[in-house]
LOBA-16470 format. One line per 8 residues: for each residue x, y negated, z negated of C-alpha. Coordinates in steps of 0.2 Angstrom, whole numbers. Layout:
BEGIN
X:Y:Z ~ ...
END
This chain:
BEGIN
115:86:222 ~ 101:83:210 ~ 105:72:194 ~ 108:83:179 ~ 96:81:163 ~ 110:73:152 ~ 118:62:165 ~ 122:45:157
124:53:140 ~ 141:49:132 ~ 149:62:120 ~ 164:60:110 ~ 171:75:102 ~ 184:77:88 ~ 186:96:90 ~ 198:111:92
198:129:95 ~ 181:136:100 ~ 165:130:90 ~ 167:112:93 ~ 173:112:111 ~ 159:124:116 ~ 146:111:111 ~ 155:98:122
156:111:136 ~ 138:115:137 ~ 133:97:135 ~ 145:93:150 ~ 138:107:160 ~ 120:99:158 ~ 127:82:164 ~ 134:73:149
151:64:150 ~ 163:71:137 ~ 178:63:130 ~ 189:76:120 ~ 200:66:107 ~ 216:74:104 ~ 229:71:90 ~ 247:64:95
256:78:104 ~ 239:86:110 ~ 226:98:104 ~ 235:113:96 ~ 223:124:105 ~ 233:120:121 ~ 248:130:113 ~ 239:145:108
245:162:113 ~ 239:180:113 ~ 220:182:115 ~ 218:163:113 ~ 228:158:128 ~ 212:154:138 ~ 203:145:125 ~ 207:128:130
205:131:148 ~ 188:138:146 ~ 180:126:133 ~ 188:110:139 ~ 190:111:158 ~ 183:95:166 ~ 182:84:151 ~ 191:68:149
205:69:136 ~ 214:56:126 ~ 227:57:113 ~ 223:45:98 ~ 232:43:81 ~ 217:42:70 ~ 228:38:55 ~ 234:22:63
226:5:65 ~ 228:5:84 ~ 220:22:84 ~ 205:17:74 ~ 203:1:85 ~ 203:12:101 ~ 190:25:93 ~ 178:11:88
178:5:106 ~ 174:22:112 ~ 161:25:98 ~ 152:9:103 ~ 147:17:119 ~ 143:34:113 ~ 127:44:111 ~ 134:59:103
149:63:91 ~ 154:81:89 ~ 167:87:76 ~ 172:103:68 ~ 187:98:57 ~ 189:105:39 ~ 177:99:26 ~ 180:80:21
193:77:35 ~ 182:65:45 ~ 176:56:29 ~ 195:53:25 ~ 197:45:42 ~ 182:34:40 ~ 173:43:54 ~ 161:54:44
143:55:48 ~ 137:42:35 ~ 149:29:40 ~ 146:30:58 ~ 127:31:57 ~ 128:15:47 ~ 137:6:61 ~ 128:15:75
111:20:70 ~ 106:27:87 ~ 121:39:86 ~ 118:58:86 ~ 132:65:75 ~ 135:84:75 ~ 145:92:61 ~ 150:110:63
157:119:48 ~ 160:136:40 ~ 145:133:28 ~ 129:122:27 ~ 128:111:12 ~ 128:121:-4 ~ 139:131:-16 ~ 151:136:-2
151:120:8 ~ 169:115:4 ~ 177:132:8 ~ 188:134:23 ~ 182:146:35 ~ 186:154:52 ~ 176:165:63 ~ 183:182:58
182:177:39 ~ 164:174:41 ~ 160:189:51 ~ 166:198:36 ~ 156:188:24 ~ 140:186:35 ~ 136:205:38 ~ 142:205:57
158:215:54 ~ 149:227:42 ~ 136:231:56 ~ 149:232:70 ~ 162:244:62 ~ 160:262:56 ~ 155:265:38 ~ 169:258:27
178:251:42 ~ 171:233:45 ~ 176:227:62 ~ 175:209:70 ~ 165:208:86 ~ 176:208:101 ~ 174:189:104 ~ 172:173:94
154:177:91 ~ 150:165:77 ~ 160:151:84 ~ 149:153:100 ~ 133:156:91 ~ 135:142:79 ~ 140:130:93 ~ 125:134:102
114:130:87 ~ 123:114:87 ~ 118:111:105 ~ 100:114:101 ~ 101:102:87 ~ 109:89:98 ~ 96:91:111 ~ 82:90:99
89:74:91 ~ 91:66:108 ~ 73:70:112 ~ 67:63:96 ~ 78:47:99 ~ 67:43:114 ~ 53:38:103 ~ 61:33:87
77:24:94 ~ 86:32:79 ~ 100:46:79 ~ 101:61:68 ~ 115:70:58 ~ 115:88:66 ~ 123:102:56 ~ 127:119:61
138:132:54 ~ 147:149:55 ~ 140:158:39 ~ 122:153:42 ~ 123:158:60 ~ 129:175:55 ~ 115:177:42 ~ 103:173:57
110:187:67 ~ 107:199:53 ~ 89:193:51 ~ 82:207:61 ~ 90:220:49 ~ 86:210:33 ~ 68:209:38 ~ 67:228:37
74:231:20 ~ 59:226:9 ~ 47:236:20 ~ 58:252:18 ~ 63:248:0 ~ 81:252:6 ~ 96:247:-5 ~ 107:246:10
107:248:29 ~ 119:258:39 ~ 131:250:52 ~ 127:251:70 ~ 139:266:74 ~ 130:276:60 ~ 113:268:62 ~ 97:278:61
91:281:79 ~ 76:274:86 ~ 78:282:103 ~ 85:299:107 ~ 94:294:123 ~ 103:278:119 ~ 122:281:121 ~ 137:283:132
139:298:144 ~ 155:305:152 ~ 156:309:170 ~ 166:322:179 ~ 179:309:184 ~ 182:303:166 ~ 171:287:167 ~ 158:282:155
140:275:158 ~ 128:269:145 ~ 110:275:147 ~ 96:269:136 ~ 79:277:137 ~ 67:267:126 ~ 50:272:133 ~ 41:287:140
41:279:157 ~ 60:278:157 ~ 61:296:152 ~ 51:301:168 ~ 62:289:178 ~ 78:298:171 ~ 72:315:176 ~ 66:310:193
83:301:196 ~ 93:317:193 ~ 80:330:199 ~ 78:337:181 ~ 60:344:184 ~ 63:357:171 ~ 65:344:158 ~ 51:334:164
39:349:162 ~ 45:353:145 ~ 32:347:133 ~ 44:344:119 ~ 52:329:128 ~ 36:321:134 ~ 35:308:119 ~ 48:297:111
44:306:94 ~ 47:323:102 ~ 63:318:110 ~ 70:310:94 ~ 65:326:84 ~ 75:337:96 ~ 88:324:99 ~ 104:335:96
98:348:108 ~ 92:336:121 ~ 107:325:121 ~ 119:339:122 ~ 109:346:137 ~ 110:329:146 ~ 128:327:142 ~ 132:344:150
122:339:166 ~ 130:322:168 ~ 147:329:165 ~ 146:338:181 ~ 141:322:191 ~ 153:308:197 ~ 152:290:191 ~ 145:284:207
132:298:208 ~ 126:293:190 ~ 124:274:193 ~ 117:276:210 ~ 104:288:203 ~ 99:277:189 ~ 98:261:200 ~ 87:270:212
74:275:199 ~ 76:260:188 ~ 83:269:173 ~ 92:257:161 ~ 110:259:162 ~ 126:250:160 ~ 144:252:166 ~ 157:249:153
167:234:159 ~ 182:224:153 ~ 184:205:155 ~ 195:210:170 ~ 181:220:178 ~ 169:205:176 ~ 180:195:188 ~ 176:207:202
157:210:197 ~ 146:208:212 ~ 132:199:203 ~ 143:187:194 ~ 152:183:211 ~ 135:179:219 ~ 136:161:211 ~ 139:163:192
158:161:192 ~ 168:145:195 ~ 186:141:199 ~ 196:129:187 ~ 214:125:185 ~ 222:132:169 ~ 235:124:158 ~ 249:131:169
241:124:185 ~ 235:140:191 ~ 217:144:198 ~ 207:155:186 ~ 189:160:187 ~ 177:158:173 ~ 158:161:169 ~ 147:146:172
136:141:157 ~ 121:153:159 ~ 107:141:161 ~ 98:138:178 ~ 86:123:179 ~ 75:124:194 ~ 61:113:201
END
């Protein structure tokens, strides 16, 4: 088996829940050795219920773990032994917590100048830096919930979107700092956050506001359409398929896929502008036609003619997905000793 790029890199993480552990998970999957430091009694994430019951298994499987009382002298001694060999520290505790424990970025960089220290918080330095934040709070603050829900009904995304995005920005920062360290020998303090990550996700919408001189932008469920056919369609067997026609080539493919030669010959629908101008009439006609077809007929027809389409899957469906099962899932042991399957980190490094 080939050596992974981060083999030999030692990571120590003082993390919990999602954002911090995700950073260690990705670094580990790239070859680093990760120690997950837990408080006495264990990481509280281990005891989460409801939709959080799989958090610890997914983000921490395969890591070394050790319970350490960071408030005790013995605990501090043990941690200094670990830090002396570390290349990277990751932490996502509340503002000021690591400083109070004597393990803040400034203190550790003074003793270990080659250390890369990644601090993950709700906000970057600035007016809000000391505010406590969690993913859903910042989805509300950072525009993501506004863009996801219907007008007047902001809604969180269906996953820990900002924890994951912010954590990935942390990984990028760490990799950059490790690359720079090869030439300078010096580490860096890497900061990533929830709020700024949410703002980054909103950048594509923010960039359009001055151009249109708009005072606001509509949420995605009520958005101004760019393409006439870009939505869910119901099949005769009460299943849904998303079809997205974003070019004239796709329009031709869609008509050929279902034998809609009459629509293909209709000059009103030859261009994207024409289809958008008559969107209501066109979409109603397509809905009627697809409603008489089975789910299998629709997806097989779209696949045959390379029409962009998507099945509506749940996490349970993903466990049985043919593509994911071709090598992109792995089996791990959960906290109850049961075998579960989870997605691998979606990066492939090839010769």
